C-alpha positions as CSV (number, residue, x, y, z in Angstrom):
1,M,-26.1,58.9,-5.9
2,A,-27.1,55.9,-3.7
3,A,-29.0,54.5,-6.7
4,S,-25.9,54.8,-8.7
5,V,-23.8,53.0,-6.2
6,I,-26.4,50.1,-6.0
7,A,-26.6,49.9,-9.7
8,L,-22.9,49.8,-10.2
9,T,-22.4,47.2,-7.5
10,G,-25.1,45.1,-9.2
11,C,-23.2,45.2,-12.5
12,L,-19.9,44.3,-10.9
13,G,-21.4,41.1,-9.6
14,S,-20.4,39.4,-6.3
15,A,-16.7,38.9,-5.3
16,P,-15.4,35.5,-6.2
17,E,-15.4,33.1,-3.3
18,P,-12.0,31.8,-2.1
19,A,-11.2,28.2,-3.1
20,P,-11.7,25.9,-0.2
21,T,-8.6,24.7,1.6
22,P,-8.3,21.0,1.3
23,T,-8.9,19.2,4.5
24,A,-6.0,17.1,5.7
25,V,-6.5,13.4,5.7
26,F,-4.3,13.0,8.8
27,S,-3.5,15.4,11.5
28,T,0.3,14.6,11.6
29,E,2.9,12.8,9.7
30,E,3.0,10.3,12.6
31,E,-0.6,9.5,12.2
32,A,-0.2,9.0,8.4
33,F,2.8,6.7,9.0
34,A,0.8,4.7,11.7
35,A,-2.2,4.1,9.2
36,A,0.4,3.0,6.5
37,E,2.1,0.6,8.9
38,E,-1.3,-0.8,10.0
39,T,-2.4,-1.3,6.4
40,Y,0.8,-3.0,5.5
41,R,0.7,-5.4,8.5
42,A,-2.9,-6.2,7.8
43,Y,-1.9,-7.0,4.2
44,I,0.9,-9.3,5.2
45,D,-1.4,-11.2,7.7
46,A,-4.0,-11.5,4.7
47,V,-1.2,-12.9,2.4
48,N,-0.1,-15.3,5.1
49,A,-3.6,-16.6,5.7
50,R,-4.0,-17.0,2.0
51,Y,-0.9,-19.2,1.8
52,S,-2.6,-21.7,4.1
53,D,-6.3,-21.2,3.0
54,A,-7.0,-20.0,-0.5
55,G,-10.5,-18.9,0.6
56,S,-9.3,-17.0,3.6
57,D,-10.7,-13.5,4.2
58,P,-9.8,-10.7,3.7
59,D,-8.5,-11.2,0.2
60,P,-4.9,-9.7,0.1
61,Q,-5.8,-8.0,-3.2
62,S,-8.3,-5.9,-1.4
63,F,-5.4,-4.0,0.0
64,L,-3.8,-3.3,-3.4
65,V,-4.4,-0.8,-6.3
66,G,-2.5,0.4,-9.3
67,S,0.7,-1.4,-10.2
68,A,0.8,-3.3,-6.8
69,L,-2.4,-5.0,-7.9
70,E,-1.2,-5.6,-11.4
71,D,2.0,-7.1,-10.2
72,D,0.1,-9.4,-7.9
73,L,-2.2,-10.6,-10.6
74,E,0.8,-11.3,-12.8
75,A,2.6,-13.2,-10.0
76,I,-0.5,-15.4,-9.5
77,R,-0.7,-16.1,-13.3
78,S,3.0,-17.0,-13.3
79,F,2.7,-19.3,-10.3
80,E,-0.4,-21.1,-11.8
81,E,1.5,-21.5,-15.2
82,L,4.5,-23.0,-13.3
83,G,2.4,-25.1,-11.0
84,I,4.0,-23.7,-7.8
85,R,2.7,-22.2,-4.7
86,I,4.1,-20.6,-1.5
87,E,3.7,-22.1,1.9
88,G,4.5,-20.9,5.2
89,E,4.5,-17.2,6.6
90,S,6.5,-14.1,6.0
91,S,7.1,-11.6,8.8
92,I,7.9,-8.0,9.0
93,L,11.2,-7.3,10.7
94,H,11.1,-3.5,10.4
95,I,9.1,-0.7,8.9
96,A,10.4,2.9,8.6
97,A,8.6,6.1,7.3
98,V,10.2,7.6,4.2
99,V,7.8,10.2,3.2
100,T,4.4,11.1,4.7
101,D,2.0,13.7,3.5
102,P,-0.8,14.2,6.1
103,V,-2.8,16.4,3.7
104,T,-3.2,13.8,0.9
105,G,-2.3,10.7,3.0
106,D,0.2,9.6,0.4
107,T,2.9,7.7,2.4
108,Q,6.1,5.7,1.4
109,I,7.6,3.2,3.8
110,D,10.7,1.0,3.8
111,V,9.9,-2.5,4.8
112,C,12.2,-5.4,5.7
113,L,10.4,-8.7,5.0
114,D,11.6,-12.0,6.2
115,S,10.5,-15.0,4.2
116,S,12.8,-17.5,5.9
117,R,9.7,-19.5,7.1
118,T,8.3,-19.8,3.6
119,R,9.0,-22.3,0.9
120,V,8.0,-22.7,-2.7
121,V,6.4,-26.1,-3.5
122,N,5.3,-27.7,-6.8
123,A,2.1,-29.5,-7.6
124,S,3.5,-32.7,-6.1
125,G,4.3,-30.9,-2.8
126,Q,8.1,-31.1,-3.3
127,D,10.1,-28.1,-2.1
128,V,11.5,-26.3,-5.0
129,T,12.7,-23.2,-3.2
130,M,15.7,-21.7,-4.8
131,P,18.8,-22.9,-2.8
132,G,20.8,-20.0,-1.2
133,R,17.9,-17.4,-1.5
134,D,18.2,-14.4,0.8
135,P,15.2,-14.8,3.0
136,R,15.2,-11.0,3.7
137,T,13.8,-8.5,1.2
138,S,14.0,-4.7,1.5
139,L,11.0,-3.0,-0.1
140,R,9.9,0.5,-0.9
141,V,6.1,0.6,-0.5
142,A,3.9,3.5,-1.6
143,L,0.4,3.7,0.0
144,V,-2.5,6.0,-1.0
145,V,-5.8,7.1,0.6
146,L,-8.7,6.1,-1.7
147,G,-10.9,5.1,1.2
148,D,-10.5,3.2,4.4
149,P,-8.1,1.6,4.9
150,M,-5.2,2.9,2.9
151,L,-4.2,1.0,-0.2
152,I,-0.8,-0.2,-1.3
153,E,-0.2,1.4,-4.8
154,R,3.4,0.2,-5.4
155,S,6.0,-2.0,-3.9
156,V,9.4,-2.4,-5.4
157,T,12.6,-4.0,-4.0
158,S,15.0,-1.4,-2.7
159,E,18.7,-1.2,-2.0
160,S,18.0,-0.1,1.6
161,D,20.4,-1.3,4.3
162,E,17.5,-1.6,6.7
163,C,17.3,-5.4,6.3
């Protein structure tokens, strides 16, 4: 009888192993938001540095992926075709968490960006900034974890009242 049990057990094979539970990227939503905020602030610092020195490091595009990178490349091409550039610095007035997923690290934030200290100049150095432009822009920014640091995947203007 023992031989039958052993033989039958051998035919059935081993029990399937349970699927591993994914390890969370962050411990809490607050930790995910803090990483997203840190990444976005570092990105704006890199953009500001690039406005004053085209060879500055880090490259702002190193913070971008997906449609955010595609949009940035298109904006650069458009600026080159028009013979314009941006001078000055933008600043972040406010960042708020919208959605954070500590397991995947995917995070959305609302950002109020102030560009009142920037101007658009042409190849001759003349200020061609659009008169009456609103210097504040409200953005919805999506960040993902594809390494370290997080990367900005998408940034679109929003109708948020946060600005």
